[in-house]
C-alpha positions as CSV (number, residue, x, y, z in Angstrom):
1,M,-80.5,193.2,-34.5
2,S,-77.5,194.8,-32.6
3,L,-74.3,192.4,-31.9
4,I,-75.4,192.0,-28.1
5,D,-78.8,190.6,-29.3
6,A,-77.4,188.9,-32.1
7,I,-74.2,187.0,-29.1
8,Q,-77.5,186.6,-26.3
9,N,-80.1,185.0,-29.1
10,N,-77.9,183.0,-31.1
11,A,-75.9,180.2,-29.8
12,V,-73.7,179.6,-33.3
13,F,-73.1,183.0,-33.4
14,F,-72.1,183.7,-29.7
15,Y,-69.6,180.5,-29.8
16,G,-68.6,181.2,-32.7
17,V,-67.5,184.8,-31.4
18,V,-65.4,183.1,-28.2
19,A,-63.6,180.6,-30.7
20,F,-62.5,183.6,-33.1
21,L,-61.0,185.5,-30.4
22,G,-59.9,182.7,-28.4
23,L,-57.4,181.7,-31.7
24,F,-56.0,185.4,-32.5
25,V,-56.1,186.1,-28.4
26,G,-54.0,182.9,-28.0
27,S,-51.8,184.1,-31.4
28,F,-50.9,187.4,-29.4
29,L,-50.3,185.4,-25.7
30,N,-47.4,183.7,-27.8
31,V,-46.1,186.8,-28.2
32,V,-46.7,187.6,-24.3
33,I,-44.6,184.3,-23.2
34,Y,-42.5,185.1,-25.2
35,R,-41.3,188.7,-25.0
36,L,-42.4,189.5,-21.7
37,P,-39.5,188.1,-19.7
38,V,-37.4,189.4,-22.3
39,M,-38.7,193.1,-21.8
40,M,-38.2,192.0,-18.1
41,H,-34.6,191.4,-18.4
42,N,-33.7,194.4,-20.8
43,E,-35.7,196.5,-17.6
44,W,-33.4,195.1,-15.2
45,R,-30.4,195.0,-17.0
46,E,-30.7,198.6,-17.5
47,A,-31.4,199.6,-13.9
48,M,-28.5,197.7,-12.9
49,E,-26.7,199.7,-15.1
50,E,-27.9,202.9,-14.5
51,M,-26.7,201.9,-10.7
52,V,-23.4,200.9,-11.7
53,A,-23.3,204.4,-13.5
54,E,-24.6,206.3,-10.4
55,D,-22.0,204.6,-7.9
56,A,-19.7,205.5,-10.2
57,A,-20.5,208.9,-10.6
58,A,-20.8,209.2,-7.1
59,A,-17.4,207.8,-6.8
60,A,-15.8,210.6,-8.8
61,A,-17.4,213.3,-7.1
62,Q,-15.6,212.0,-4.3
63,G,-12.2,211.9,-5.9
64,Q,-12.3,208.2,-6.1
65,S,-10.5,206.4,-9.3
66,T,-12.7,203.8,-10.8
67,V,-10.5,203.2,-13.1
68,T,-7.8,200.4,-13.1
69,E,-4.9,202.7,-13.9
70,P,-4.9,206.2,-11.8
71,D,-3.6,207.8,-14.8
72,A,-5.6,206.5,-17.7
73,E,-7.3,208.9,-19.5
74,P,-10.9,208.4,-20.0
75,E,-12.7,207.2,-23.0
76,A,-15.3,209.6,-24.6
77,A,-18.2,208.0,-24.9
78,E,-19.7,207.9,-28.7
79,P,-23.0,209.6,-29.0
80,V,-26.0,207.4,-29.1
81,S,-28.0,208.0,-32.6
82,T,-31.9,207.6,-32.6
83,E,-31.8,205.2,-35.2
84,A,-29.5,202.5,-32.5
85,V,-32.0,203.3,-29.6
86,A,-34.9,202.6,-32.1
87,A,-33.2,199.6,-33.3
88,E,-32.9,198.2,-29.8
89,K,-36.5,199.3,-28.9
90,F,-38.3,195.8,-27.6
91,N,-42.1,195.7,-27.0
92,L,-45.3,193.5,-27.3
93,S,-45.9,195.2,-30.5
94,V,-42.5,196.0,-31.9
95,P,-40.3,194.8,-33.7
96,R,-42.0,192.2,-36.0
97,S,-41.9,188.5,-35.5
98,R,-39.1,186.9,-37.4
99,C,-37.8,183.7,-37.8
100,P,-35.4,183.1,-35.2
101,Q,-32.8,180.8,-37.7
102,C,-33.0,183.0,-41.2
103,N,-34.6,186.4,-39.3
104,N,-37.1,186.2,-42.4
105,L,-39.9,189.0,-41.5
106,I,-43.3,186.9,-40.9
107,T,-46.3,188.0,-43.0
108,W,-49.7,188.7,-42.3
109,W,-50.4,185.0,-43.8
110,Q,-48.0,183.4,-42.1
111,N,-49.3,184.8,-39.0
112,I,-53.1,183.4,-39.2
113,P,-53.1,181.4,-35.8
114,V,-53.3,177.5,-36.5
115,L,-54.6,177.6,-40.4
116,S,-50.5,179.4,-41.5
117,Y,-48.8,176.4,-39.2
118,L,-50.8,173.7,-41.1
119,M,-50.4,176.2,-44.5
120,L,-46.9,176.0,-43.8
121,L,-46.4,172.1,-43.0
122,G,-44.9,173.2,-39.7
123,K,-41.6,175.0,-41.3
124,C,-40.6,178.7,-42.0
125,H,-41.6,179.9,-45.2
126,K,-38.3,180.7,-46.2
127,C,-35.5,178.2,-44.9
128,K,-37.7,175.7,-43.9
129,T,-36.5,175.4,-40.0
130,P,-39.4,173.8,-37.9
131,I,-42.0,176.0,-35.9
132,S,-42.3,174.3,-32.7
133,I,-45.8,173.0,-32.1
134,R,-46.2,175.4,-29.3
135,Y,-47.6,178.1,-30.5
136,P,-50.6,176.3,-32.4
137,T,-51.1,174.7,-29.4
138,V,-51.0,177.6,-27.2
139,E,-53.5,179.2,-29.7
140,L,-55.9,176.4,-29.5
141,V,-55.7,176.1,-25.7
142,T,-56.9,179.5,-25.3
143,M,-59.8,179.2,-27.7
144,L,-61.1,175.6,-25.9
145,L,-60.8,177.1,-22.4
146,S,-62.6,180.1,-23.7
147,L,-65.0,177.8,-25.5
148,V,-65.8,175.9,-22.0
149,V,-66.4,179.2,-19.9
150,A,-68.8,180.7,-22.4
151,W,-70.6,177.0,-22.3
152,H,-70.6,177.3,-18.3
153,F,-71.5,181.0,-18.1
154,G,-73.3,181.5,-21.1
155,P,-73.2,185.0,-22.6
156,T,-73.3,187.4,-19.4
157,L,-71.1,189.3,-17.3
158,Q,-69.2,186.3,-15.6
159,C,-68.7,184.7,-19.1
160,V,-66.7,187.7,-20.0
161,L,-64.5,188.1,-16.6
162,G,-63.5,184.6,-16.9
163,I,-62.6,184.2,-20.1
164,I,-60.2,187.4,-19.7
165,T,-59.2,185.6,-16.4
166,T,-58.6,182.6,-18.5
167,W,-56.2,184.1,-20.9
168,F,-54.6,185.9,-17.4
169,L,-54.1,182.4,-16.3
170,I,-52.3,181.0,-19.9
171,S,-49.8,183.4,-20.5
172,M,-48.7,183.0,-16.5
173,S,-48.3,179.6,-16.4
174,M,-46.3,179.3,-19.6
175,I,-44.2,182.1,-18.2
176,D,-43.9,180.3,-15.3
177,F,-43.1,177.0,-16.7
178,D,-40.4,178.5,-18.7
179,H,-38.8,181.2,-17.2
180,H,-40.0,180.7,-12.9
181,L,-41.4,183.4,-13.1
182,L,-45.1,186.0,-12.7
183,P,-44.7,189.1,-13.9
184,D,-46.2,191.8,-11.1
185,S,-47.5,193.4,-15.3
186,L,-49.7,189.9,-15.2
187,T,-50.4,189.0,-11.4
188,L,-51.2,192.9,-10.1
189,P,-54.1,193.9,-13.3
190,L,-55.8,190.4,-12.3
191,L,-55.7,191.3,-8.7
192,W,-57.1,194.7,-9.4
193,I,-59.7,193.4,-11.8
194,G,-60.9,191.1,-9.2
195,L,-61.7,193.3,-7.0
196,L,-63.3,196.2,-9.3
197,A,-65.1,192.8,-10.0
198,S,-66.6,192.5,-7.0
199,L,-68.2,195.7,-7.1
200,F,-71.0,194.5,-9.0
201,Q,-70.6,191.0,-7.6
202,V,-70.1,189.3,-10.3
203,F,-68.2,186.1,-8.9
204,T,-68.1,187.5,-5.2
205,D,-68.8,190.3,-3.2
206,V,-66.7,193.1,-2.3
207,E,-65.8,191.8,1.6
208,S,-65.3,188.7,0.4
209,A,-63.2,189.9,-2.6
210,V,-61.0,192.4,-0.1
211,I,-60.8,189.5,2.4
212,G,-59.2,187.2,-0.4
213,A,-57.1,189.3,-1.6
214,A,-55.3,189.4,1.5
215,A,-55.8,186.0,3.1
216,G,-54.8,184.8,-0.3
217,Y,-51.3,186.2,0.2
218,L,-50.4,185.9,3.7
219,I,-51.5,182.3,3.5
220,L,-48.6,181.5,1.3
221,W,-46.5,184.1,2.5
222,S,-46.6,182.4,5.7
223,V,-45.7,178.8,4.0
224,Y,-43.0,180.5,2.7
225,Q,-41.5,182.2,5.9
226,L,-42.1,178.9,7.3
227,F,-40.4,176.9,4.9
228,K,-37.5,179.1,4.6
229,L,-37.2,178.9,8.6
230,I,-36.9,175.2,8.5
231,T,-35.1,174.1,5.6
232,G,-33.0,177.6,4.9
233,K,-34.4,177.6,1.8
234,E,-36.9,179.4,-0.1
235,G,-40.2,177.1,-1.4
236,M,-41.6,179.4,-3.7
237,G,-41.5,183.0,-5.0
238,F,-43.0,186.1,-4.6
239,G,-45.1,186.0,-7.9
240,D,-47.3,182.8,-6.3
241,F,-48.6,184.8,-3.6
242,K,-49.8,187.8,-5.9
243,L,-51.3,185.1,-8.2
244,L,-53.7,183.6,-5.2
245,A,-54.3,186.8,-4.1
246,A,-55.2,187.6,-7.0
247,L,-57.7,184.2,-7.2
248,G,-59.3,185.4,-3.6
249,A,-60.0,188.8,-5.1
250,L,-62.0,187.2,-7.7
251,L,-63.6,184.6,-6.5
252,G,-63.4,185.3,-2.5
253,W,-62.2,183.9,0.1
254,Q,-64.5,181.0,0.5
255,Q,-62.6,179.5,-2.6
256,L,-59.2,179.8,-0.9
257,P,-59.0,176.3,0.9
258,M,-60.1,174.7,-2.3
259,I,-57.6,176.2,-4.5
260,I,-54.7,175.8,-2.1
261,L,-55.6,172.3,-1.8
262,L,-56.3,171.1,-5.4
263,S,-52.8,173.1,-6.8
264,S,-51.0,171.0,-3.6
265,L,-52.3,167.8,-5.0
266,I,-52.2,168.4,-8.8
267,G,-48.5,169.8,-8.2
268,A,-47.0,166.8,-6.1
269,A,-49.0,164.0,-8.6
270,V,-46.9,165.7,-11.3
271,G,-44.0,166.6,-9.3
272,L,-43.6,162.5,-8.4
273,T,-44.5,161.2,-11.5
274,L,-42.0,163.3,-13.4
275,I,-39.1,162.1,-10.9
276,A,-40.6,158.4,-11.1
277,V,-41.4,158.3,-14.8
278,A,-39.1,160.8,-16.7
279,G,-36.2,160.7,-13.5
280,R,-36.0,164.4,-12.7
281,D,-33.6,165.5,-10.4
282,K,-36.1,165.8,-6.9
283,N,-33.8,169.2,-6.4
284,I,-34.9,171.0,-9.2
285,P,-37.4,173.3,-8.4
286,I,-41.1,172.9,-9.7
287,P,-43.1,176.1,-10.6
288,F,-46.1,176.6,-8.8
289,G,-48.1,178.8,-10.8
290,P,-49.4,176.3,-13.6
291,Y,-51.0,174.6,-10.3
292,L,-52.2,177.6,-8.5
293,A,-53.4,178.8,-12.3
294,A,-55.3,175.8,-13.0
295,A,-56.6,175.2,-9.2
296,G,-58.2,178.4,-9.8
297,W,-59.8,178.1,-12.9
298,V,-61.3,174.9,-11.7
299,A,-62.7,176.9,-8.9
300,M,-63.7,179.9,-10.8
301,L,-66.0,177.1,-13.5
302,W,-67.3,174.5,-10.4
303,G,-65.8,175.7,-7.0
304,A,-69.2,176.1,-5.5
305,Q,-70.2,172.5,-7.0
306,I,-67.0,170.4,-5.5
307,T,-67.9,171.9,-2.2
308,S,-71.3,171.5,-2.1
309,A,-70.1,167.9,-3.2
310,Y,-67.5,167.3,0.1
311,F,-70.0,168.8,2.5
312,G,-72.7,166.5,1.1
313,L,-70.2,163.3,1.6
314,L,-69.0,164.4,5.1
315,S,-72.7,164.7,6.2
Protein backbone atom coordinates (compact mmCIF):
# COMPACT_ATOMS: atom_id res chain seq x y z
CA MET A 1 0.00 0.00 0.00
CA SER A 2 1.43 3.36 -1.02
CA LEU A 3 1.56 6.41 1.22
CA ILE A 4 -1.27 8.07 -0.74
CA ASP A 5 -3.44 4.96 -0.36
CA ALA A 6 -2.71 4.85 3.37
CA ILE A 7 -3.71 8.49 3.76
CA GLN A 8 -6.91 8.04 1.77
CA ASN A 9 -8.00 4.76 3.36
CA ASN A 10 -6.81 5.11 6.96
CA ALA A 11 -8.34 8.03 8.85
CA VAL A 12 -6.08 7.60 11.89
CA PHE A 13 -2.98 7.65 9.71
CA PHE A 14 -4.31 10.65 7.76
CA TYR A 15 -4.98 12.78 10.83
CA GLY A 16 -1.72 11.61 12.40
CA VAL A 17 0.25 12.86 9.40
CA VAL A 18 -1.61 16.19 9.47
CA ALA A 19 -1.00 16.60 13.22
CA PHE A 20 2.70 15.74 12.84
CA LEU A 21 3.16 18.21 9.98
CA GLY A 22 1.16 20.86 11.83
CA LEU A 23 3.40 20.68 14.90
CA PHE A 24 6.69 20.81 13.01
CA VAL A 25 5.52 23.45 10.54
CA GLY A 26 4.28 25.44 13.54
CA SER A 27 7.80 25.28 14.95
CA PHE A 28 9.12 26.60 11.64
CA LEU A 29 6.48 29.33 11.61
CA ASN A 30 7.88 30.56 14.93
CA VAL A 31 11.17 31.08 13.10
CA VAL A 32 9.44 32.87 10.20
CA ILE A 33 7.45 35.11 12.56
CA TYR A 34 10.57 36.23 14.41
CA ARG A 35 13.19 36.30 11.66
CA LEU A 36 11.36 37.57 8.57
CA PRO A 37 10.77 41.11 9.96
CA VAL A 38 14.41 41.25 11.08
CA MET A 39 15.53 40.18 7.60
CA MET A 40 13.35 42.90 6.05
CA HIS A 41 14.76 45.51 8.43
CA ASN A 42 18.29 44.45 7.50
CA GLU A 43 17.47 44.70 3.79
CA TRP A 44 15.98 48.18 4.24
CA ARG A 45 19.03 49.32 6.20
CA GLU A 46 21.42 47.97 3.57
CA ALA A 47 19.39 49.67 0.83
CA MET A 48 19.52 52.99 2.70
CA GLU A 49 23.26 52.68 3.29
CA GLU A 50 23.75 51.91 -0.40
CA MET A 51 21.71 54.99 -1.36
CA VAL A 52 23.76 57.18 0.99
CA ALA A 53 26.98 55.77 -0.46
CA GLU A 54 25.78 56.40 -4.03
CA ASP A 55 24.80 59.98 -3.15
CA ALA A 56 28.18 60.55 -1.55
CA ALA A 57 29.95 59.13 -4.61
CA ALA A 58 27.85 61.32 -6.93
CA ALA A 59 28.60 64.40 -4.84
CA ALA A 60 32.32 63.58 -4.84
CA ALA A 61 32.26 63.15 -8.61
CA GLN A 62 30.80 66.65 -8.91
CA GLY A 63 33.57 68.05 -6.76
CA GLN A 64 31.38 68.59 -3.67
CA SER A 65 32.81 67.81 -0.27
CA THR A 66 30.77 65.43 1.89
CA VAL A 67 32.82 65.90 5.07
CA THR A 68 32.43 68.59 7.69
CA GLU A 69 36.02 69.83 7.45
CA PRO A 70 37.04 70.60 3.85
CA ASP A 71 40.71 69.80 4.47
CA ALA A 72 40.10 66.57 6.35
CA GLU A 73 41.74 63.48 4.91
CA PRO A 74 39.33 60.59 4.32
CA GLU A 75 40.01 57.57 6.46
CA ALA A 76 40.88 54.36 4.72
CA ALA A 77 38.11 51.81 4.88
CA GLU A 78 38.97 48.61 6.68
CA PRO A 79 38.64 45.48 4.55
CA VAL A 80 35.71 43.28 5.48
CA SER A 81 36.74 39.67 5.97
CA THR A 82 34.69 36.73 4.73
CA GLU A 83 34.38 35.58 8.34
CA ALA A 84 32.73 38.89 9.29
CA VAL A 85 30.29 38.62 6.39
CA ALA A 86 29.42 35.05 7.39
CA ALA A 87 28.97 36.08 10.99
CA GLU A 88 26.47 38.76 9.95
CA LYS A 89 24.47 36.42 7.73
CA PHE A 90 20.90 36.17 8.97
CA ASN A 91 18.06 34.31 7.29
CA LEU A 92 15.52 31.59 8.04
CA SER A 93 18.18 28.89 8.30
CA VAL A 94 21.22 30.62 9.86
CA PRO A 95 22.35 31.32 12.48
CA ARG A 96 21.18 28.46 14.67
CA SER A 97 18.64 29.31 17.32
CA ARG A 98 20.07 30.43 20.66
CA CYS A 99 18.79 31.50 24.04
CA PRO A 100 18.50 35.32 23.87
CA GLN A 101 19.66 35.59 27.48
CA CYS A 102 22.73 33.32 27.74
CA ASN A 103 23.36 32.76 23.99
CA ASN A 104 23.34 28.99 24.49
CA LEU A 105 22.77 26.99 21.29
CA ILE A 106 19.45 25.15 21.20
CA THR A 107 20.03 21.46 20.45
CA TRP A 108 17.71 19.20 18.49
CA TRP A 109 16.12 17.65 21.57
CA GLN A 110 15.38 21.13 22.93
CA ASN A 111 13.58 22.02 19.71
CA ILE A 112 10.92 19.31 19.51
CA PRO A 113 7.53 21.04 19.16
CA VAL A 114 5.61 21.32 22.45
CA LEU A 115 7.38 18.29 23.95
CA SER A 116 10.67 20.14 24.50
CA TYR A 117 8.84 22.99 26.21
CA LEU A 118 7.29 20.50 28.62
CA MET A 119 10.56 18.65 29.24
CA LEU A 120 12.38 21.93 29.93
CA LEU A 121 9.52 23.11 32.17
CA GLY A 122 9.30 26.26 30.05
CA LYS A 123 12.84 27.39 30.87
CA CYS A 124 16.24 27.57 29.16
CA HIS A 125 18.26 24.41 29.81
CA LYS A 126 21.33 26.43 30.84
CA CYS A 127 20.32 29.76 32.40
CA LYS A 128 16.72 28.86 33.37
CA THR A 129 15.32 31.99 31.73
CA PRO A 130 11.58 31.46 31.07
CA ILE A 131 10.69 30.56 27.48
CA SER A 132 7.70 32.41 26.06
CA ILE A 133 4.51 30.34 26.09
CA ARG A 134 3.88 31.76 22.64
CA TYR A 135 6.19 29.21 20.98
CA PRO A 136 4.26 26.06 21.93
CA THR A 137 1.00 27.98 21.49
CA VAL A 138 1.79 28.73 17.83
CA GLU A 139 2.75 25.08 17.33
CA LEU A 140 -0.46 23.80 18.90
CA VAL A 141 -2.67 26.31 17.07
CA THR A 142 -1.02 25.39 13.75
CA MET A 143 -1.66 21.70 14.43
CA LEU A 144 -5.28 22.23 15.54
CA LEU A 145 -6.23 24.50 12.63
CA SER A 146 -4.58 22.09 10.19
CA LEU A 147 -6.64 19.23 11.69
CA VAL A 148 -9.83 21.29 11.34
CA VAL A 149 -9.07 21.81 7.64
CA ALA A 150 -8.29 18.11 7.23
CA TRP A 151 -11.52 17.12 8.99
CA HIS A 152 -13.56 19.52 6.83
CA PHE A 153 -12.15 18.60 3.41
CA GLY A 154 -10.82 15.09 3.94
CA PRO A 155 -7.84 13.74 1.94
CA THR A 156 -8.37 15.97 -1.11
CA LEU A 157 -6.55 18.63 -3.08
CA GLN A 158 -8.70 21.21 -1.27
CA CYS A 159 -7.29 19.91 2.01
CA VAL A 160 -3.69 20.35 0.83
CA LEU A 161 -4.30 23.88 -0.41
CA GLY A 162 -6.36 24.73 2.66
CA ILE A 163 -3.64 23.61 5.06
CA ILE A 164 -0.93 25.50 3.17
CA THR A 165 -3.14 28.61 3.19
CA THR A 166 -3.68 28.17 6.94
CA TRP A 167 0.08 28.17 7.52
CA PHE A 168 0.47 31.36 5.48
CA LEU A 169 -2.36 33.08 7.37
CA ILE A 170 -0.96 32.15 10.79
CA SER A 171 2.48 33.56 10.02
CA MET A 172 1.08 36.73 8.45
CA SER A 173 -1.31 37.31 11.35
CA MET A 174 1.43 37.05 13.96
CA ILE A 175 3.86 39.28 12.04
CA ASP A 176 1.17 41.91 11.50
CA PHE A 177 0.19 41.71 15.17
CA ASP A 178 3.81 42.25 16.23
CA HIS A 179 5.01 44.76 13.64
CA HIS A 180 1.95 46.10 11.75
CA LEU A 181 3.53 44.58 8.67
CA LEU A 182 2.39 42.11 6.02
CA PRO A 183 5.49 41.02 4.05
CA ASP A 184 5.32 40.76 0.26
CA SER A 185 7.27 37.51 0.60
CA LEU A 186 4.12 35.99 2.13
CA THR A 187 1.19 37.84 0.55
CA LEU A 188 2.39 37.61 -3.04
CA PRO A 189 3.20 33.85 -3.03
CA LEU A 190 -0.27 33.21 -1.57
CA LEU A 191 -1.74 35.34 -4.37
CA TRP A 192 0.05 33.28 -7.03
CA ILE A 193 -0.88 30.01 -5.31
CA GLY A 194 -4.52 31.07 -5.47
CA LEU A 195 -4.32 31.99 -9.15
CA LEU A 196 -2.52 28.77 -10.10
CA ALA A 197 -4.96 26.68 -8.04
CA SER A 198 -7.83 28.21 -10.00
CA LEU A 199 -6.49 26.47 -13.11
CA PHE A 200 -7.54 23.20 -11.43
CA GLN A 201 -10.69 24.76 -9.90
CA VAL A 202 -9.65 23.76 -6.38
CA PHE A 203 -11.79 26.44 -4.73
CA THR A 204 -12.90 28.55 -7.67
CA ASP A 205 -12.46 28.99 -11.42
CA VAL A 206 -9.92 31.14 -13.23
CA GLU A 207 -12.31 33.97 -14.06
CA SER A 208 -13.53 34.32 -10.47
CA ALA A 209 -9.95 34.14 -9.17
CA VAL A 210 -8.65 36.88 -11.45
CA ILE A 211 -11.61 39.15 -10.71
CA GLY A 212 -11.25 38.34 -7.01
CA ALA A 213 -7.57 39.29 -6.98
CA ALA A 214 -8.20 42.61 -8.74
CA ALA A 215 -11.34 43.45 -6.77
CA GLY A 216 -9.78 42.48 -3.44
CA TYR A 217 -6.92 44.89 -3.98
CA LEU A 218 -9.00 47.73 -5.40
CA ILE A 219 -11.69 47.61 -2.70
CA LEU A 220 -9.32 48.21 0.20
CA TRP A 221 -7.19 50.59 -1.87
CA SER A 222 -10.32 52.69 -2.49
CA VAL A 223 -11.23 52.63 1.21
CA TYR A 224 -7.67 53.68 2.04
CA GLN A 225 -7.74 56.59 -0.38
CA LEU A 226 -11.17 57.77 0.78
CA PHE A 227 -10.20 57.58 4.45
CA LYS A 228 -6.98 59.46 3.76
CA LEU A 229 -8.87 62.13 1.80
CA ILE A 230 -11.36 62.67 4.63
CA THR A 231 -9.08 62.41 7.68
CA GLY A 232 -5.61 63.05 6.29
CA LYS A 233 -4.46 59.80 7.92
CA GLU A 234 -3.59 56.36 6.60
CA GLY A 235 -6.18 53.87 7.82
CA MET A 236 -4.40 50.68 6.70
CA GLY A 237 -1.29 49.45 4.95
CA PHE A 238 -0.71 48.22 1.42
CA GLY A 239 -0.12 44.72 2.78
CA ASP A 240 -3.83 44.55 3.66
CA PHE A 241 -4.70 45.22 0.00
CA LYS A 242 -2.43 42.40 -1.11
CA LEU A 243 -3.77 39.97 1.50
CA LEU A 244 -7.37 40.56 0.41
CA ALA A 245 -6.26 40.20 -3.21
CA ALA A 246 -4.68 36.84 -2.32
CA LEU A 247 -7.88 35.70 -0.60
CA GLY A 248 -9.90 36.85 -3.61
CA ALA A 249 -7.63 34.86 -5.93
CA LEU A 250 -7.89 31.81 -3.71
CA LEU A 251 -11.65 31.81 -3.06
CA GLY A 252 -13.07 33.94 -5.89
CA TRP A 253 -14.70 37.35 -5.88
CA GLN A 254 -17.96 35.87 -4.56
CA GLN A 255 -16.43 35.46 -1.07
CA LEU A 256 -15.05 39.01 -0.82
CA PRO A 257 -18.18 40.68 0.64
CA MET A 258 -18.34 38.15 3.46
CA ILE A 259 -14.60 38.39 4.17
CA ILE A 260 -14.79 42.19 4.37
CA LEU A 261 -17.91 42.10 6.55
CA LEU A 262 -16.57 39.43 8.92
CA SER A 263 -13.14 41.04 9.27
CA SER A 264 -14.71 44.44 9.95
CA LEU A 265 -17.06 43.02 12.59
CA ILE A 266 -14.29 41.04 14.30
CA GLY A 267 -11.92 44.01 14.18
CA ALA A 268 -14.52 46.40 15.58
CA ALA A 269 -15.48 43.99 18.36
CA VAL A 270 -11.86 43.37 19.38
CA GLY A 271 -10.97 47.06 19.15
CA LEU A 272 -13.92 48.20 21.25
CA THR A 273 -13.18 45.49 23.80
CA LEU A 274 -9.54 46.57 24.09
CA ILE A 275 -10.58 50.19 24.56
CA ALA A 276 -13.36 49.47 27.06
CA VAL A 277 -11.78 46.63 29.06
CA ALA A 278 -8.03 47.01 28.67
CA GLY A 279 -8.03 50.82 28.49
CA ARG A 280 -6.19 50.86 25.16
CA ASP A 281 -5.67 54.30 23.63
CA LYS A 282 -8.09 54.60 20.70
CA ASN A 283 -5.44 56.52 18.73
CA ILE A 284 -3.12 53.49 18.72
CA PRO A 285 -3.60 51.68 15.38
CA ILE A 286 -4.84 48.09 15.41
CA PRO A 287 -3.49 45.74 12.71
CA PHE A 288 -6.21 44.66 10.29
CA GLY A 289 -4.31 41.70 8.81
CA PRO A 290 -5.21 39.17 11.55
CA TYR A 291 -8.92 39.92 11.12
CA LEU A 292 -8.70 39.58 7.34
CA ALA A 293 -6.85 36.30 7.80
CA ALA A 294 -9.42 34.97 10.27
CA ALA A 295 -12.33 35.97 8.02
CA GLY A 296 -10.62 34.47 4.99
CA TRP A 297 -10.01 31.19 6.83
CA VAL A 298 -13.67 30.99 7.90
CA ALA A 299 -14.79 31.79 4.34
CA MET A 300 -12.49 29.07 2.96
CA LEU A 301 -14.13 26.42 5.14
CA TRP A 302 -17.72 27.56 5.57
CA GLY A 303 -18.21 30.45 3.15
CA ALA A 304 -20.76 28.67 0.95
CA GLN A 305 -22.81 27.50 3.95
CA ILE A 306 -22.80 30.94 5.58
CA THR A 307 -23.85 32.63 2.34
CA SER A 308 -26.64 30.11 1.77
CA ALA A 309 -27.88 30.51 5.34
CA TYR A 310 -27.85 34.30 5.00
CA PHE A 311 -29.89 34.33 1.82
CA GLY A 312 -32.17 31.70 3.30
CA LEU A 313 -32.96 34.04 6.18
CA LEU A 314 -33.67 36.88 3.77
CA SER A 315 -36.09 34.80 1.76
